[in-house]
C-alpha positions in Angstrom: 0.0 0.0 0.0 1.2 3.5 -0.8 0.9 4.7 2.8 4.1 3.0 3.7 5.8 4.6 0.7 4.8 8.1 1.9 6.0 8.0 5.4 9.7 8.7 4.8 9.6 11.3 2.0 6.1 12.8 1.8 4.4 14.7 4.6 0.6 14.6 4.2 -1.3 17.3 6.0 -5.0 17.8 6.1 -6.4 21.3 6.5 -10.0 22.0 7.4 -12.3 24.5 9.1 -15.1 22.7 11.1 -17.8 23.7 13.5 -18.4 22.0 16.9 -21.0 19.8 15.2 -18.4 18.9 12.5 -20.2 20.9 9.8 -17.8 22.0 7.1 -20.2 23.3 4.5 -23.6 23.7 3.0 -24.6 23.6 -0.7 -21.0 23.2 -1.6 -20.0 26.5 0.0 -18.2 27.7 3.1 -20.8 28.8 5.7 -18.8 31.4 7.6 -16.7 34.4 7.1 -13.3 34.0 8.8 -10.8 36.3 7.3 -8.0 35.3 9.6 -8.5 31.6 8.9 -8.4 32.3 5.1 -5.1 34.2 5.6 -3.7 31.2 7.5 -4.9 28.8 4.8 -3.2 30.9 2.1 0.1 31.2 4.1 0.3 27.5 4.8 -0.7 26.1 1.4 1.0 28.6 -0.9 3.7 27.0 -2.9 2.4 23.5 -2.4 0.3 20.9 -4.1 -3.3 20.7 -2.8 -5.5 17.7 -3.2 -9.3 18.0 -3.3 -12.5 16.5 -4.6 -14.2 17.8 -7.7 -17.0 19.6 -5.8 -14.4 21.5 -3.7 -12.6 22.5 -6.8 -15.8 23.6 -8.5 -16.8 25.7 -5.4 -13.6 27.7 -5.8 -14.2 28.3 -9.5 -10.6 28.1 -10.5 -7.2 26.9 -9.2 -5.9 28.9 -6.2 -3.0 31.1 -7.0 0.5 29.8 -6.4 -0.6 26.3 -5.7 -0.9 23.2 -7.8 -4.4 21.6 -7.7 -4.9 17.9 -7.9 -8.6 17.2 -8.4 -10.1 13.8 -7.6 -13.1 12.9 -9.7 -14.8 9.9 -11.2 -15.5 12.0 -14.3 -13.1 10.8 -17.0 -13.7 13.9 -19.0 -13.1 16.5 -16.3 -10.4 19.0 -17.2 -8.4 21.6 -15.3 -6.0 24.3 -16.6 -2.5 23.3 -17.7 -0.1 22.8 -14.7 -2.9 21.2 -12.6 -3.9 17.6 -12.5 -7.0 15.4 -12.6 -6.9 12.0 -11.0 -9.5 9.4 -10.2 -8.7 8.3 -6.6 -6.8 9.4 -3.5 -4.3 6.6 -4.2 -3.6 8.0 -7.7 -3.2 11.5 -6.2 -0.7 10.3 -3.6 1.3 8.3 -6.2 1.4 11.4 -8.4 2.9 13.4 -5.5 5.4 10.7 -4.8 6.5 10.6 -8.4 7.1 14.3 -8.3 9.3 13.9 -5.3 7.3 16.3 -3.2 8.0 16.7 0.5 4.7 18.2 1.6 1.1 18.1 0.3 -2.2 19.4 1.7 -5.6 17.7 1.6 -8.2 20.4 1.5 -11.6 18.6 1.2 -14.3 17.8 0.9 -15.9 15.4 3.3 -15.3 12.1 1.4 -11.7 13.0 0.7 -11.1 13.9 4.3 -12.6 10.6 5.4 -10.4 8.6 3.0 -7.3 10.6 3.9 -7.3 10.7 7.8 -5.6 7.3 8.0 -2.8 8.5 5.8 -2.2 11.9 7.3 0.8 12.9 9.4 -0.9 16.0 10.8 -4.3 17.7 10.8 -4.6 21.5 10.8 -8.1 22.1 12.1 -9.8 25.4 12.5 -12.3 24.7 15.2 -15.1 27.2 14.7 -17.2 28.2 17.8 -20.5 27.6 16.1 -23.1 24.8 15.4 -24.5 25.7 12.0 -26.7 23.7 9.8 -24.9 22.0 6.9 -24.8 19.1 4.6 -21.1 18.3 4.6 -19.4 17.0 7.7 -15.8 16.4 8.9 -15.5 12.8 10.0 -15.0 11.9 13.7 -11.5 10.9 14.6 -10.0 9.3 17.7 -8.1 11.5 20.1 -6.2 8.3 21.1 -4.6 8.5 17.6 -3.9 12.3 17.6 -2.0 14.6 19.9 -2.9 18.3 20.1 0.5 19.9 19.4 -0.3 23.6 19.3 -3.2 26.0 19.1 -3.9 29.6 18.5 -7.1 31.4 19.5 -8.8 34.0 17.3 -11.6 36.3 18.5 -14.8 37.3 16.7 -14.5 40.8 15.2 -15.6 42.7 12.1 -13.7 40.3 9.8 -14.3 37.1 11.7 -17.8 36.0 12.1 -17.1 33.6 15.0 -14.4 32.9 17.6 -12.2 30.0 16.5 -9.1 28.1 17.4 -6.5 27.0 14.9 -5.2 23.6 16.2 -2.4 21.4 14.9 -2.8 17.7 15.6 0.0 15.3 15.1 -0.4 11.5 14.7 0.5 9.6 17.8 3.3 7.2 16.9 2.4 3.6 17.9 
């Protein structure tokens, strides 16, 4: 399995913003306005390859600047601009990154891709939003026995941030 191949050379990080009730979106859109979180996301992912599902890609409308998009879809005719990639499974996305000798990649959603990728990730960068909104996309539950809270930073609600939130880095507990 490719997971063993990735552990030495490729660091796999998952990045997500989720509410207390694990909601991450509704109608294929973000459901809050958190300027500080978007700035963190941009700072962390710029210059890297980002892996996402087709719906996540379509919700953005185009590739994010200064990042290489890898879009997972079952649609064999789906196309992205030159310099970006379409693959048909998470396995294929990881293998592509290994073949490019990358040292860091980010999984950016959506729900199904997060669910498939948690067992492979080295770290999870989770914006824990102080809210319980309605939604139709959820971040999967994960065991705190398998993850250690490494660091966190608090952000307060203000004119640019709709809710209080905490940006938390979880590292996988080595067994």
